[in-house]
C-alpha positions in Angstrom: -3.7 -35.2 3.0 -0.3 -36.3 4.2 2.1 -34.1 6.2 4.7 -34.5 3.4 2.3 -33.2 0.7 1.2 -30.2 2.8 4.7 -29.2 3.6 5.8 -29.5 0.0 3.0 -27.2 -1.0 3.7 -24.7 1.7 7.3 -24.1 0.6 6.8 -24.1 -3.1 8.6 -21.3 -4.9 8.2 -19.5 -8.2 11.6 -20.8 -9.2 12.0 -24.3 -10.6 12.6 -26.8 -7.9 16.3 -27.6 -7.5 17.0 -31.4 -7.5 20.3 -33.1 -7.1 21.4 -36.1 -9.0 19.6 -38.5 -6.7 16.4 -36.8 -7.5 15.9 -35.5 -3.9 13.9 -32.3 -3.6 16.1 -29.7 -1.8 13.2 -27.5 -0.9 11.4 -30.2 1.1 12.0 -30.8 4.8 13.4 -34.2 5.8 10.7 -36.7 6.5 13.0 -39.6 7.6 11.1 -40.9 10.6 8.8 -38.9 12.9 9.4 -35.3 13.5 10.9 -34.3 16.8 8.4 -32.5 19.1 9.4 -28.9 19.4 9.6 -29.2 23.2 12.4 -31.8 22.9 14.6 -29.9 20.4 18.0 -29.2 22.1 18.7 -25.5 22.1 22.1 -26.0 20.4 20.2 -27.6 17.4 17.6 -24.9 17.1 17.5 -22.3 14.3 17.9 -19.5 16.9 21.2 -21.0 18.2 22.6 -21.2 14.7 21.7 -17.6 14.0 23.4 -16.6 17.2 26.5 -18.5 16.2 26.6 -16.9 12.8 25.9 -13.5 14.5 28.9 -13.9 16.9 31.1 -14.9 13.9 29.9 -12.0 12.0 30.7 -9.7 15.0 34.2 -11.0 15.4 35.2 -11.2 11.7 33.4 -8.9 9.2 31.9 -6.8 12.0 35.3 -5.8 13.4 36.5 -5.4 9.7 33.6 -3.0 9.2 34.6 -1.2 12.4 38.0 -0.5 11.0 36.7 0.7 7.7 34.0 2.7 9.6 36.9 4.8 10.9 37.4 5.9 7.3 39.4 3.6 5.1 40.7 1.4 8.0 41.8 4.4 10.1 44.6 5.2 7.8 45.7 8.8 7.2 45.6 8.5 3.4 42.6 6.8 1.8 44.5 5.7 -1.3 46.5 2.8 0.2 43.6 1.1 2.0 41.2 1.7 -1.0 43.7 -0.1 -3.2 44.1 -2.9 -0.7 40.3 -3.3 -0.3 39.9 -3.4 -4.1 42.5 -6.3 -4.1 40.7 -8.0 -1.2 37.3 -7.9 -2.9 38.7 -9.1 -6.2 40.0 -12.3 -4.5 36.8 -12.4 -2.5 34.7 -12.5 -5.6 36.4 -15.7 -6.8 36.0 -17.5 -3.5 32.5 -16.3 -3.0 31.4 -17.9 -6.3 33.2 -21.0 -5.2 31.3 -21.1 -1.9 28.8 -23.9 -3.0 31.7 -26.2 -4.0 33.5 -25.7 -0.7 30.4 -26.2 1.4 29.6 -29.3 -0.6 33.0 -30.8 0.3 33.5 -29.7 4.0 30.0 -28.6 5.1 28.6 -25.3 6.4 30.3 -25.6 9.8 33.9 -25.8 8.6 33.3 -23.4 5.7 32.2 -20.7 8.3 35.1 -21.4 10.6 37.8 -21.4 7.9 36.2 -18.3 6.3 37.1 -16.2 9.4 40.9 -17.0 9.3 41.9 -14.2 7.0 40.4 -11.3 8.9 43.0 -10.9 11.7 45.7 -10.8 9.0 44.0 -7.8 7.4 44.0 -6.0 10.8 47.6 -7.0 11.4 48.6 -5.4 8.1 47.0 -2.1 9.1 48.8 -2.3 12.4 52.2 -2.8 10.8 51.5 0.0 8.4 50.5 2.3 11.3 53.6 1.5 13.2 56.3 1.3 10.5 54.8 2.6 7.3 55.3 -0.7 5.5 52.7 -1.4 2.8 53.5 -5.0 1.8 51.7 -6.5 4.8 48.6 -4.5 4.1 48.4 -6.1 0.6 49.3 -9.6 2.0 46.6 -9.3 4.6 44.1 -8.1 2.0 44.7 -11.1 -0.2 44.5 -13.6 2.7 41.3 -11.9 4.0 39.8 -11.9 0.5 40.5 -15.6 -0.1 38.8 -16.7 3.2 36.1 -14.0 3.4 34.5 -15.1 0.2 33.7 -18.5 1.7 32.5 -16.8 4.9 30.2 -14.4 3.0 28.6 -17.1 0.9 27.9 -19.5 3.8 26.8 -16.9 6.4 24.2 -15.6 4.0 22.9 -19.1 3.2 22.6 -19.9 6.9 20.9 -16.7 7.9 18.3 -16.9 5.1 17.9 -20.7 4.7 17.9 -22.0 8.3 15.1 -19.9 9.9 11.4 -20.6 9.8 9.6 -18.4 7.2 7.7 -16.3 9.8 10.9 -15.4 11.6 13.1 -14.8 8.6 13.1 -11.0 8.7 13.9 -10.8 12.4 16.6 -13.5 12.3 18.3 -11.7 9.4 18.1 -8.5 11.5 19.7 -10.5 14.4 22.5 -11.5 12.2 23.1 -7.9 11.1 22.8 -6.7 14.7 25.7 -8.8 15.7 27.7 -7.6 12.7 26.9 -4.0 13.6 27.8 -4.7 17.2 31.3 -5.2 16.0 31.2 -1.7 14.7 29.7 -0.5 18.0 32.4 -2.1 20.1 35.2 -1.1 17.6 33.9 2.4 17.4 33.6 2.7 21.2 37.2 1.5 21.6 38.5 3.9 18.9 36.5 6.8 20.3 37.9 6.2 23.8 41.5 6.1 22.4 41.2 9.0 19.9 38.6 11.4 21.4 41.2 14.1 21.9 42.5 14.1 18.4 40.6 17.0 16.8 42.6 17.0 13.6 42.9 14.9 10.4 45.3 12.0 10.5 45.5 8.3 11.4 44.1 6.5 14.5 46.3 5.3 17.3 48.0 1.9 16.8 46.5 0.6 20.1 43.1 0.5 18.3 44.3 -2.4 16.0 45.5 -4.6 18.9 42.0 -4.9 20.3 40.6 -5.6 16.8 43.2 -8.4 16.1 42.4 -10.1 19.4 38.7 -10.2 18.8 39.1 -11.4 15.2 41.2 -14.3 16.2 38.2 -15.8 18.1 36.1 -16.1 14.9 37.4 -19.5 13.9 36.5 -21.1 17.3 33.1 -19.6 17.3 32.4 -21.0 13.9 33.0 -24.5 15.1 29.8 -24.2 17.3 27.6 -24.2 14.2 25.5 -27.3 13.3 25.3 -28.4 9.7 21.7 -28.1 8.4 20.8 -31.8 8.5 21.3 -31.7 12.3 19.2 -28.6 12.9 15.5 -28.8 13.9 13.0 -26.1 13.1 10.1 -25.2 15.4 7.8 -27.8 14.0 10.5 -30.5 14.5 11.4 -30.9 10.8 15.0 -31.1 9.7 16.6 -28.9 7.0 17.8 -30.6 3.8 21.0 -29.4 2.2 22.6 -32.6 0.8 26.3 -32.8 0.3 28.4 -34.9 -2.0 26.9 -33.4 -5.1 29.2 -33.9 -8.1 30.9 -30.7 -9.2 29.4 -30.9 -12.7 25.9 -31.2 -11.2 26.7 -28.3 -8.9 27.9 -26.2 -11.8 24.7 -27.1 -13.7 22.5 -25.9 -10.9 24.5 -22.7 -10.4 24.2 -21.9 -14.1 20.5 -22.6 -14.0 20.0 -20.3 -11.1 22.1 -17.6 -12.6 19.7 -17.5 -15.6 16.6 -17.4 -13.3 14.3 -14.4 -13.1 14.9 -13.9 -9.4 18.7 -13.6 -9.8 18.4 -11.3 -12.8 16.1 -9.0 -11.0 18.3 -8.8 -7.9 21.6 -8.3 -9.7 21.3 -4.5 -10.2 20.4 -4.0 -6.5 23.4 -6.2 -5.3 25.7 -4.3 -7.7 24.5 -1.0 -6.3 24.9 -2.2 -2.8 28.4 -3.4 -3.4 29.5 -0.3 -5.4 28.6 2.2 -2.7 30.6 0.6 0.1 33.7 2.6 -0.7 32.1 6.0 -0.7 31.0 6.5 3.0 34.4 5.6 4.4 36.3 7.8 1.9 33.9 10.6 2.6 34.6 10.3 6.3 38.4 10.2 5.9 38.4 13.1 3.5 36.4 15.7 5.5 36.4 14.7 9.2 38.9 14.8 12.1 40.1 11.5 13.7 37.7 11.7 16.7 34.8 12.5 14.4 35.7 9.5 12.3 35.7 7.4 15.5 32.3 8.8 16.4 31.1 8.0 12.8 32.2 4.4 13.2 30.3 4.1 16.4 27.1 5.9 15.4 26.9 4.2 12.0 26.6 0.8 13.7 23.9 2.1 16.1 21.7 3.6 13.4 22.5 0.6 11.1 21.2 -1.8 13.8 18.1 0.3 14.2 17.6 0.3 10.4 18.0 -3.5 10.0 15.5 -4.2 12.8 13.0 -1.7 11.3 13.2 -3.4 8.0 13.0 -6.9 9.5 10.0 -6.0 11.7 8.1 -4.3 8.9 8.0 -7.5 6.9 7.6 -10.0 9.8 5.4 -8.4 12.5 1.6 -8.6 11.7 0.9 -4.8 11.8 -1.3 -5.8 8.9 -2.4 -9.4 8.3 -1.6 -9.3 4.6 2.1 -10.2 4.0 1.9 -8.9 0.5 1.0 -5.4 1.9 3.9 -5.5 4.3 6.3 -6.4 1.5 5.1 -3.6 -0.8 5.0 -1.0 2.0 8.5 -1.9 3.1 9.8 -1.5 -0.5 8.1 1.9 -0.8 9.7 3.1 2.4 13.2 1.9 1.4 12.9 3.4 -2.1 11.8 6.8 -0.8 14.5 6.9 1.9 17.3 5.9 -0.4 16.3 8.3 -3.1 16.1 11.3 -0.8 19.4 10.3 0.9 21.4 10.1 -2.3 20.0 13.3 -3.7 21.0 15.1 -0.4 24.4 13.5 -0.6 25.0 14.8 -4.1 24.0 18.3 -3.0 26.3 18.3 0.0 29.2 16.8 -2.0 28.9 19.4 -4.7 29.3 22.1 -2.0 32.3 20.4 -0.3 34.3 20.1 -3.5 34.7 23.9 -3.4 34.9 24.5 0.3 37.0 21.5 1.3 36.0 21.6 5.0 37.7 19.9 8.0 34.7 18.8 10.1 34.9 18.3 13.9 32.1 18.0 16.4 33.2 21.3 18.0 31.9 23.0 14.8 28.3 22.1 15.5 26.4 23.6 12.6 28.6 22.6 9.7 29.5 19.3 11.4 25.8 18.4 11.8 25.0 18.8 8.1 28.0 16.7 6.9 27.6 14.1 9.6 23.8 13.9 9.2 24.0 12.9 5.6 26.5 10.2 6.5 24.1 8.8 9.1 21.3 8.7 6.7 23.5 6.8 4.2 24.1 4.2 6.9 20.4 4.0 7.7 19.5 3.5 4.1 22.2 0.9 3.6 21.0 -1.0 6.7 17.4 -1.2 5.4 18.5 -2.2 1.9 20.8 -4.9 3.3 18.0 -6.5 5.3 15.6 -6.2 2.4 17.8 -8.0 -0.2 18.5 -10.9 2.1 14.8 -11.1 3.1 14.1 -11.4 -0.7 16.6 -14.2 -1.1 15.3 -16.0 2.0 11.7 -16.0 0.6 12.6 -17.1 -2.9 13.9 -20.5 -1.6 13.5 -22.3 1.7 16.4 -24.7 1.4 20.0 -24.0 2.5 21.0 -26.1 -0.4 19.6 -23.5 -2.7 20.4 -20.6 -0.4 24.1 -21.3 -0.6 23.8 -20.9 -4.4 21.7 -17.7 -4.1 24.0 -16.3 -1.6 27.2 -17.2 -3.4 26.0 -15.8 -6.8 24.6 -12.6 -5.5 27.3 -11.9 -2.9 29.9 -12.7 -5.6 28.3 -10.0 -7.7 28.3 -7.7 -4.7 32.0 -8.2 -4.0 32.9 -7.6 -7.6 31.1 -4.3 -7.4 32.9 -3.5 -4.1 36.2 -4.3 -5.8 35.4 -1.9 -8.6 34.2 0.8 -6.2 37.3 0.7 -4.1 39.5 0.5 -7.2 37.8 3.7 -8.5 38.3 5.5 -5.2 42.0 4.4 -5.1 42.8 6.3 -8.4 41.6 8.7 -6.7 38.2 9.9 -8.1 36.4 13.1 -7.2 33.8 12.3 -4.6 31.2 14.3 -6.4 31.5 11.8 -9.3 31.2 8.8 -7.0 28.2 10.3 -5.2 26.5 11.0 -8.6 27.2 7.4 -9.8 25.7 6.1 -6.5 22.5 8.0 -7.2 22.4 6.8 -10.8 22.9 3.2 -9.8 20.2 3.4 -7.2 17.6 4.7 -9.8 18.7 1.9 -12.2 18.2 -0.7 -9.5 14.8 0.7 -8.3 12.5 -0.8 -11.0 14.3 -4.2 -10.9 13.9 -4.3 -7.1 10.2 -3.6 -7.4 9.7 -6.6 -9.7 11.8 -8.7 -7.3 9.4 -7.7 -4.6 6.5 -8.8 -6.8 8.2 -12.2 -7.1 8.1 -12.6 -3.4 4.5 -11.3 -3.3 3.5 -13.9 -5.9 5.1 -16.6 -3.8 3.1 -15.4 -0.8 -0.1 -15.6 -2.9 0.7 -19.1 -3.9 1.5 -20.2 -0.4 -1.8 -18.7 0.8 -3.7 -20.6 -1.9 -2.0 -23.8 -0.9 -2.8 -23.3 2.8 -6.4 -22.5 2.0 -6.7 -25.7 -0.1 -5.1 -27.8 2.6 -7.5 -26.3 5.2 -10.5 -27.0 2.9 -9.4 -30.6 2.4 -9.0 -31.0 6.2 -12.5 -29.8 6.8 
C-alpha cells in the first residue's frame, strides 16, 4: 500500500471531506516530492515553533487583555462602562471572526495573526485615558479597534493551534497555547498586585498598571511575523500541511455554509455559546464584591489555576494513562461535566447569599474571603478545562488548517456573539444572581450536546484504529 493511501486513511474524519475548486483534498498531507526526514526539519519550521509563536502572541495580546479584565472589568471602579465597551468590542469581533477564512485566504495565516494583534494596545490605552482623565470616548474607540482586529486573531490562532500539531500531541500543544495566554494573566496580575497590594478598599487600579500592559501588547504584531504559513511547516514525519490559498470567495462561502450545517458544528454550538456567555460574570463578580488588592490577587491566581486546568485537560486526553483513546476521551468529559456542574451550583448558592449581605471582601477577612474567592477559583479551573476540551474536539474533527480556520471562525464567532450578549446584559446592569442562574442553565443545556460531540471524536478514533489495523494487516 502506498504512503499516500495510508496517510489518507489515517486522517479520515466523520465529516465530509472538504475539497477546493481544484479538487485537492484539504485533509491530506502534501505529497509533492519526498518527505523531509524529521532530523533535517529546521526548528523554525516545526509545529512546536509555530505553537510557541502563537503562544507568545496570545500572551502579548489577548493574554494581557485577559489580565486587565481579570482585575474585574478592566480594573475600572464601575463595571458598567467597561461591560458596555466589551459588549461593543465583541459585537465587532463577531463580524471579523466569521470573516477570518476570507482574510486568511487573501493574506495568509502569518499576516492575519500579526494584523489581528494591532487593536489590543488601543483597548488598553482607552482604559488608561479613562483612569487618568475620566474620558469615556477613547474606551469605546479602543473597544471597536480591538474588536475589528481581534476577530481575525481569534479565528487564526485557533486554527493554527488545532490544525498544525500532530494528532498525538494536540491536547498538550493546545495546553501550551493556553499556558502562554494565561501567562499574560500571571504577569499582568503580578504587576497589578505589586502596585495595588496596599489598596484594601473597593475602587480602580493604579494608572501605572496600564502602562506596562500597553508596552507588552505593542510587541504582538512583531511576534506574529515569526509564524510560518502552513505549507512551509513540517510535521514530525516530514510531511507538509495543506491549507491552500486563492480559493474563490463563493467557494469559500459554500464550504463555510456546508460546515455550519454539519453535525459536529451543531453539537458544539451550545457549548461555545455557554463558554462565551459566562465570560462577563467572573470579572463583574470580582469587581462587585472584592477590594482592589483582592481583585489583583484574583487576576494572578486565576491564571495560575487556569494554566493547571488546561494542562490537566490536555494531559488526560493525550498521555497514555490508558491505551484506549476512546476511554481517555470519555473519562475527561465525565470529569469536566462533574466539575462544572458542581461549580455552578455552588456559585448560585453563594450569589444568592451575597445579594442580601452585599459583602466587601478582602484577604484580611480570611473566613468570608475564602468562601467567595474559592468559588471564583473553581470557576476559573472549570473554564480552563472546558476551553482545552472544546478546542481538542475541533482539532480531532479535522486535521487540516484549511478546515480548521473554518471550524475556528464559525465556533469562535458564535462564542464572541455570546460574549457580546453576556457583557451587554451585565452593562444594563443585571442582578448577579440572575446571571449565575443563567450560567447554570446554559451549562446543563450544553451538557448532552457536548456528550454527543465527544462521541463524534470517539467514532473517529474507532475509524482511525480500524484503518491502522487494516494497513498493518496488508503490510504483513
